[in-house]
N, C-alpha and C positions, 0 to 999 in steps of 0.2 A: 225057813227060806235060807239057802246058802248064799252068802255074800262074798263078793270078790275083793280081796284086799287092795287098797290104793297102792299104786306103785310109789317107790321113794321119790322125793322131790329132787329137782335139779341141784347138784352139789357143785358149788363154785370151785374153780381150779386155782392153784397158787399163783399162776400167771395166766391171764386171759385178756381177750379183746372184749371190752364191755360195751363198745359203741362202734358201729361200722357205718360209714357215710360215703357211698359212691356218688360220683357226679360225672360231668362231661369230660371223659378222658382222664379221670383222676379218682383217687381213693384216699380217704382219711380214716383214721381209727384212733380211739381212746383205749388205753390199757390200764389194768390194775394188776399189781404184783405184790405178793408177800415174801418175795425172794430177794435177799440182798444182791444188788447188782450195780454196776456203773454205766451200763449201755443196754438199750433195747434195740434189737435188729429185726426188721421186717424184710422178709424175702417174698417177692411176688413171682410166681411161676405160672406157666400154662398148665392145663390139666395133665399133659403128658410129662411134666416135670422140668420143662425148659425155664431157666431163670431169666426173667425179664428185667427185673430191677431189684436192688437191695438198698434199703434206707435205714439209717441208724439215728437214735435220739439218745443223748447223754442224760443220765439221771440228774435231777429228779423229773425231767420231762417225760410225760407218758402220753404224748400225742404225736402221731406219725402221719405224714402225708406223702403221696407219690403222684406225679403227673406224667403226661406223655403216654398214657396207656390207650388201648383201642377200645372203642365202644362196641357193645354187642358181643363180647367174647367173655367166656367164664374164666376166672383166674382163681388161683389159691393164694391165700395170705398166710405165711408161716412166721410166727413171732417167737423169738428166743430172747432170754435174758443172759447177758454176759458179765463176767467179772474177771478182771485181770487177764482178759483175752481168752477166757474159758467159758463155754456154754454151761450155765448153772440151772436152766429150766426152759421148758417149752410150753407154749400155749396150744390148745386145740386149734387145728388148722380151720380157717374160715374161707368160704367161697364167696365170690362177689362178681358182679358184672357192672362195668361202667356204662353211663348213658345219661342223657339230660332228664332231670326231674324238675317239675315246676315247684316253686316255693323253696323251702328249706328242709332238707332231710334231717330228721332227728335220729333215726335209727333204721337199720336195714338188715334183713335176714334173707339170704338166698334160699329159694325153695328146696334145694338139695343139701342144705346145711343142717346137721343133726345135732349141733352143739347143745341146744336147749332141751333135748329129750330128757325125760319122757313127756314134757309139757306139749311140745309141738315144734313147728318150724316156720310159722307165719305170724308177723305182728298184727294184732287185731285189737278191737275194743278201745279206740282212742278216748282219752279223757284229758281235758284241759282245765286248769285252774290258775287264776291270778290271785295270789295271797295279798293280805292287806299291806304287806311290806312292798308290794310291787313285783316281787319275784314271780316268775311263771313256772308252773309245774305241768308236766305232761307225762302220761303213762300209757302203756299198752300191755295187754297180755300176750301170751305165746300160744297159738292155736294150731290144731290140726285135727281133723276128724279121726276118731278112734284113739286119740292120745289122751294123756292125763289132763291137759288143759288146766294147769294149776299154778302157773308162774306169771307174775306181772313185773314190769320194769318201770322205774320212775326217773325222770330227767328234769333238769332245771335250766332256766335261762334268766340272766340278770340284765340283758340288753334288749328287752321287748321282743324276744323271739328270733334275734339275729344269729346267735350262737347258743349252743346247748352243751350241757355236761351230764354225765351219768351220775345218779344220786344213790339208788338203792334197788333192791329186789324185795318183793313181797310174795311169800309162799305159805300156805296155798291161797291163791287169789286169781279169780277169773271173772270177766265181765265187770271189772272194777270201776267205780266212779269216785274221783277225788272231790272233796269239798272241805271248806274251812268253816269252823263255828267256834265262836268265843275264844279265838286265838289259837286253837288247836287244828291240826290237819287230820282229816279222817279219809279212809278208803272203805267204801261200801261195795262189797263184791261177793262172789260165790267161792265155795271150797273148790268146786270143779263144775262142769256142765251139769245142771240139775242137782248140784250138791247143796249143802247148807248155806243160808245167807249169813255172811260174816261182816263184822266191822272191825277195823283196825284204827289205831290212833297214833299220831306222831307229833312232836313239837318242831321238827326240822325237816322232815321228808327223808331223812337218812336212816334213823332208827325207828322201828315200828313196834308197837305193843303186840302181845299175843292177841289173837282175835277173840271177840265175843260172838256167840252164835244167836242170831236173832230169829231164824226160822229153821226147822230141821230139814235136812236134804232128802232127796229121792233118787230116781234114776230115770233114764229115757224110757224104760219099759213100764214103770209104775207112775211116772210123772214126778215132777219136783219143781222147786222154785226156778224161775227164769228171770234174769235181770241184766239188761244192757246198761252201759253208763249213762243213765238218764238223769235229768236235772233234779236237784234237791232244792226245794223252794219253801218259803215261809208263808203261812196263811193262818190267821186266827191263833197266833202264839204257838204254832207248831211247825216243825219241819216235816215236809211231805216228799215222798218219791214213789214212782210207779214200781209195781212188782207183778209178775205174772206166775201162773202155776199150770203145769201140764207137760206136754212134750210133742214133738212133731210126730213120733211114732204113734201117739194116741190121737192124732188128728188136729192138734192145735193147743191153745192156751186159754185159760180163763184169766180175768184181769182184776187187779185191785191196787190199792195204795197202802203204804206203811208210813207211820208217822210217829213222832215223839215231840214232847214239849220243848219249847226253847230253853227252859231252865233245867231240863232233864240231864242226868248223866247218860250220855249216848252209848256208853260202854255197858250199861246195865240192860240186859234184854227185857227185863220187866217193865221198862219205861216206853217200850215200843208197842204200838197197837196196829193191827192189820184190819182192813175193812172186810177181809175175806175176798173170794174170787168169784167174779160174775162171768159165767160162760157165754160165749157168742150165741145169739139167737137169730137165725136166718129170717124169722118173722118180724123183726124190728122194722119200722117203716123206712123205706128207702134203701134197704140193703141190695147188694148186687145179687142177681139170680144165679144159682149154681152151687158147685161144691166149693166152699171157702175154708181156708185154714184158720179163720177167725182173726183175732186181733192180738198184738203184743207190742212190747217196747214203747209204752206210753210216756207221755210228758205230763207231769203235774203242773198245771198252768192256772193262774188266778185271772179270771175274766175282768173286763172293765167294771162290771157290776158287783165284783167281789165273789162271784161264784167260783168254785173249785172244780176244774175239769181234768179229766185224764184224756189227752189227745193222742190217739193210737195209730200206729201202722195197721193197715187193713189188708189182709191177704185175699186179694180179688183175682189172682191170676188164673183161677179155674172157674171164673164167673163171667157174667156179662152185665155191665162193662167190665173189662179185664183189669183196668188200672185207672188212676185219677180220682180216688175216693179215700177218705179217712174216716175214723170213728171218733165221736165224742161221748164219753161216759161222765156222769156227774157224781160228785161226792158231797156229803154233808159235813163241812169242816167243824161243826159244833158237835158232831157225833162220830168220832174217828173210827169207831168199830162198825158203823152202819155200812151195809153193802152199797156199792155203786149202783146207779140206774142208768138206762139208756137216755141219751140226750139227743143225738142227731148223727146222721151220716152226711158228710159234707164233700163237696168237690175239692180235691186237693191234688196238686200236680206232682207228687212224689211219694206215693204210699207204699211202694213195694220194697223198701228198705228203711232202716232206722233213720230218723231224723230228730233234730232238737228244735224246740220252740221256745223263744224268749221275747220278752216285752221291752221295747225301747221307749222310755219316758219322753224323749225329745220329740219324736214324730207321733207318739201315742199309737204306735202300730206294733203288731207281733211279727217277728221274722222267723223264717226257717230256711235252712240250707238242705236241699233235697237232691237225691239222684233221680233225675227226670227221665222218663221212658219216652222215646220218640221213634222206636223201631219195633219190629215184631219180636225181638228178643227181650222178653219182659223182665229179665234179670239185668237189663242194661244199667250200668253205673259209670259210664265214661262221660257223662254230662252232669256237672254240678251246678245247680241253679239256686239263686236267692229269690225267695218268695216272701210276700208280706200279707197281713190281714189287719183290719181295724177292730175285729171283734171275735176272732177265732173260727167264725163261720164262713166268711167270704175271703177267698184267697186269690192273689194275682201274682203273676210272674214279674219280677223286677228286672233281672238280667242273668245271663249265664256267666258263671265265674270261671269254670274250667270246662272247655268244649273240646273233647277229643273224639267227638262223633263226626265233626265236620272239618277239622283242621288238617286233614291229610296224614294224620299219625299212622305209621305203617302197621301197628299191631291191631288186630280185629277187636270188635266189641266184647268178645268173650274173654279177652286177655287184659283189658284195662279197667280200672275201677278207682273212683274217688268216692268214698263211701263211709257210712256210719260217723259222719262228721260231728265232732264236738267243737263248740265255738264260744267266743265271748265278745261283747262290745269292748272296744279299746279306743276311747275318745271318738274321733270321727270315722274310725275304721271298725272292721270286724277281723278278729284273728281266729283262723279256723284250723283245726287239727284233723287230718284225714288218714284213714286206712287206705293206702295207695298201692295199686297193682299196676306196675309199668316196667318196661325194660326186662322182659323175660320172667314175670311172675308165673306161678303155676297156672293160675287162671284169674279172672276178675275178682273172684271171692277170696281166694287164698293169696292175700297180698304179700308184698315183699318190703314194704317201706311205711314208716310213719312220717308224714310231711306236714309242715305248718305253712299257712298261706295268709297273707295280709290283703284284705279287701279294702282298698283305700276309699274314703269318702263315700261309703255305701249309701248314705242318705240322699246323694245326688243322682 
């Protein structure tokens, strides 16, 4: 069989904008340069080249802000490095559009910005981690259909998510999940869509090891591993996380878990064990009737009685009922290589996009942030809702967190998305990281921003 060579990875420039943050009538950017300079100059122009504003920052400062811009208009941002009054380097031009974003924007990529090709031009796959030191890490990959999809970016916050800074890039890495274990930071992700399952290690989030390959890759025609940034949990002295295998072109994905011992060297592929992959069976009790794409993007979750479940997104949009159901498969944590088996189909108010489930020991309830469907557009993701359950089987809606379905927002439902949210408990609050499409995104799915949101006093 003839194989297609992978395109080269994104190659950083000597001077570049590493973080772009638009807001209401304003723009901010963080820069990195390997060029000796005494001043950075940012020039903002309209698309036809008219200069709107020029802002300078003296070295060593590499943060630039500009205000008084118009919302809803596309601008170009031109960054140059100057020394003794002479231009000594220029960064790739960046596009942006100002506008109101809820929460805090961590990073932004305009849908027509090709800076990060060949990986893509849309921030995706949010992953959020609080280190034992208290520092927050956030990551996203850079996605676009038909592109290499092999670059991830990592950011940090030392003030509980109020301000953020760029830390590093990881390549090749797609669909990555950050987690901490025994004082080290890990990224578990794919080489590319349906590529090999990889794991990276870091001590500081800045420098990353070479990856170790845990599962071999495939492709969308033959099938391969599929992994969103899903939780990594501990059960019976092992770390567990969900993994799928298949592809959309083959009709869907089979589902499993992969695990390693708590004392294992996580960079040793021989220490990891996979349950194998259980295909969807439409004859399971309670399934939706019709053509289903099966299940994917599962949550490894420990139930109140100690059982280990995989709580999965269930593709019912071609079935009846069309939405509002999720799937539970059960693992045997004492036999990490044993296949999963069917447990239940449950009523669940947000099953058509990726969600995360976590347990709160204070309320003794499980929580999930879901993209809830309330219209005939089954891909609706402009309504982010907090839900809870006492046992993983019975779920209720607590409250809507971001409601852009009913607040009069001028962009339609197919252009707005708060989706694939990763989140953590933070004292009385929830801190949530969203793949956000707003203010001129390509569409609801191909987002243009990574945003973080604080849900205050969620238990009330």
